[in-house]
C-alpha positions in Angstrom: -35.8 31.2 -29.7 -34.6 34.9 -29.7 -32.6 35.9 -26.7 -34.7 37.4 -23.9 -34.7 41.1 -23.0 -32.9 41.4 -19.7 -34.5 43.8 -17.2 -33.3 45.3 -13.9 -35.5 47.2 -11.4 -34.4 49.8 -8.9 -36.9 51.1 -6.3 -36.6 51.5 -2.6 -39.9 49.8 -2.0 -39.5 46.0 -2.2 -43.2 45.5 -2.9 -43.0 47.8 -5.9 -40.0 45.9 -7.3 -41.7 42.5 -6.8 -45.0 43.8 -8.4 -43.1 45.1 -11.5 -41.2 41.9 -11.8 -44.3 39.7 -11.6 -46.0 41.9 -14.3 -42.9 42.0 -16.5 -42.4 38.3 -16.5 -45.9 37.6 -17.9 -44.2 38.5 -21.2 -42.1 35.5 -22.2 -39.7 37.8 -24.1 -38.6 39.4 -20.8 -36.3 38.2 -18.0 -35.9 40.1 -14.8 -32.2 39.7 -13.8 -32.1 41.8 -10.7 -33.9 44.0 -8.2 -32.2 46.8 -6.1 -33.3 49.1 -3.4 -30.8 51.8 -4.2 -28.4 52.9 -7.0 -25.3 51.3 -5.5 -26.9 47.8 -5.6 -28.2 48.5 -9.1 -24.7 49.2 -10.4 -23.6 45.8 -9.0 -26.4 44.2 -10.9 -25.5 46.0 -14.1 -21.9 44.9 -13.8 -22.8 41.3 -13.3 -26.0 40.8 -15.4 -25.6 43.4 -18.2 -29.4 44.2 -18.4 -30.8 45.7 -21.6 -33.4 47.8 -19.9 -33.6 49.4 -16.4 -36.7 50.6 -14.6 -35.3 53.4 -12.3 -36.9 55.3 -9.4 -35.3 58.7 -8.8 -35.8 58.8 -5.1 -33.8 56.1 -3.3 -31.5 56.1 -0.3 -27.7 55.7 -0.3 -27.5 56.5 -4.1 -30.5 58.1 -5.8 -31.6 57.8 -9.4 -29.9 61.1 -10.5 -26.5 59.9 -9.1 -27.0 56.5 -10.7 -27.7 58.1 -14.1 -24.5 60.2 -13.8 -22.5 57.1 -13.2 -24.1 55.2 -16.1 -23.5 58.1 -18.4 -19.9 58.8 -17.3 -18.9 55.1 -17.6 -20.8 54.6 -20.9 -22.7 51.6 -19.5 -24.8 50.0 -22.3 -28.3 49.9 -20.9 -31.6 51.8 -21.7 -33.1 53.5 -18.7 -36.9 54.1 -18.1 -37.6 56.5 -15.3 -40.7 55.6 -13.2 -41.7 58.5 -11.1 -44.8 60.4 -9.8 -43.2 63.7 -10.7 -42.4 64.1 -14.4 -42.3 67.8 -15.0 -41.0 69.2 -18.3 -37.8 70.6 -16.7 -37.0 67.2 -15.2 -37.6 65.4 -18.5 -35.2 67.7 -20.3 -32.6 67.1 -17.7 -33.1 63.4 -17.7 -33.0 63.0 -21.5 -29.7 64.9 -21.4 -28.5 62.2 -19.0 -29.5 59.4 -21.4 -32.9 58.4 -20.1 -34.9 56.7 -22.8 -38.4 56.4 -21.3 -40.7 58.0 -18.8 -43.6 56.4 -17.0 -45.8 57.7 -14.1 -45.8 55.3 -11.1 -49.6 54.8 -11.5 -49.2 53.4 -15.0 -51.0 50.2 -15.8 -49.2 46.9 -16.6 -49.9 46.8 -20.3 -48.4 50.2 -20.7 -45.4 49.2 -18.7 -44.8 46.1 -20.9 -45.3 48.1 -24.1 -42.9 50.8 -22.8 -40.1 48.3 -22.4 -40.7 47.0 -25.9 -40.7 50.4 -27.4 -37.5 51.5 -25.6 -35.8 48.3 -26.6 -36.9 48.4 -30.2 -37.3 52.1 -31.1 -35.0 53.7 -28.6 -37.6 55.8 -26.6 -40.9 55.9 -24.9 -42.9 58.9 -23.7 -46.2 58.3 -21.8 -49.1 60.2 -23.5 -49.5 62.3 -20.4 -46.2 64.0 -21.2 -46.4 67.3 -23.1 -46.4 66.6 -26.9 -44.7 70.0 -27.6 -41.8 69.0 -25.3 -41.3 65.7 -27.2 -41.3 67.6 -30.5 -38.8 70.1 -29.1 -36.5 67.2 -28.0 -36.7 65.7 -31.5 -36.0 69.0 -33.2 -33.0 69.6 -31.0 -31.8 66.0 -31.7 -31.7 65.4 -28.0 -33.5 62.2 -28.7 -33.2 60.2 -31.9 -35.8 57.4 -32.2 -34.7 54.6 -34.4 -37.7 54.1 -36.8 -37.0 52.3 -40.1 -37.9 54.1 -43.4 -41.4 52.8 -44.2 -44.1 53.5 -46.8 -47.6 54.4 -45.6 -50.7 54.3 -47.8 -52.8 57.5 -47.9 -55.4 55.9 -45.7 -52.8 54.7 -43.2 -51.3 58.2 -43.0 -54.7 59.8 -42.5 -55.4 57.3 -39.8 -52.1 58.1 -38.1 -52.7 61.8 -38.1 -56.2 61.3 -36.5 -54.7 59.0 -33.9 -52.2 61.7 -33.0 -55.2 64.0 -32.5 -56.6 61.5 -30.0 -59.5 60.5 -32.1 -61.3 57.3 -31.3 -61.8 54.4 -33.8 -65.4 55.4 -34.4 -64.5 59.0 -34.9 -61.7 58.1 -37.4 -64.0 55.8 -39.2 -66.6 58.5 -39.6 -64.0 61.1 -40.8 -62.6 58.7 -43.4 -66.1 57.2 -44.3 -65.1 53.6 -43.7 -66.0 50.9 -41.2 -64.6 50.6 -37.7 -63.1 47.2 -38.8 -61.3 48.9 -41.6 -59.7 51.5 -39.2 -58.6 48.6 -36.9 -56.9 47.1 -39.9 -55.1 50.4 -40.7 -54.0 50.6 -37.1 -52.7 47.0 -37.2 -50.6 48.0 -40.3 -49.3 51.1 -38.6 -48.2 49.1 -35.5 -46.5 46.4 -37.6 -44.8 48.9 -39.9 -43.5 51.3 -37.2 -42.8 48.5 -34.6 -44.6 50.8 -32.1 -46.7 49.1 -29.4 -48.8 52.1 -28.3 -50.5 55.2 -29.7 -47.8 57.2 -27.9 -45.2 55.3 -30.0 -47.2 56.2 -33.2 -47.2 59.8 -32.1 -43.4 59.7 -31.6 -43.1 58.2 -35.1 -45.4 61.0 -36.6 -43.4 63.8 -34.9 -40.1 62.4 -36.0 -41.2 62.2 -39.6 -43.0 65.5 -39.6 -46.4 63.8 -40.3 -48.0 65.6 -37.5 -48.0 69.3 -36.6 -49.1 70.7 -33.3 -50.6 73.8 -34.8 
């Protein structure tokens, strides 16, 4: 059995922490190793438990998320941080990525997206929710502020065409019509794309396409 991915959660609302923990542990590959109501308590958990991934709220008492990120960065603590916040403006995202944040989720995200975000951050290095401006993500990649860790892979012509249409937010039926194949065939292409890239979401596929210059915003 592979070692479980260890996760810590920091949010000043106990119910939020407990809800996240319950959702996360539905995936048998995850283990929640601690919950904290402020950054100071989170740092104690990091020291003792060495989590792989942290879900971090920015607005907490005693020591907020920003100060916690500064400490993690200054002390080179080896953990990947996903910020969960209601306010993810472009300026904040730029500032947060410069502080080493690897993923961004709105607080009203659904549980499957939360689970997949943790997998993508752990496996690929980063996760950006689809609500985040795509141009900003491309800008961060171009500036090498973020460097997703996708392996070199070969895509067939049909897989590449499917990938580009996914990046354009096309539905399966629309992609099938454009490529003149069945819906089932497109689902097979999608399965291949997810397996080859190790992405779990269409946002992960978009990140892959941007990093490899398969998709242009023009």
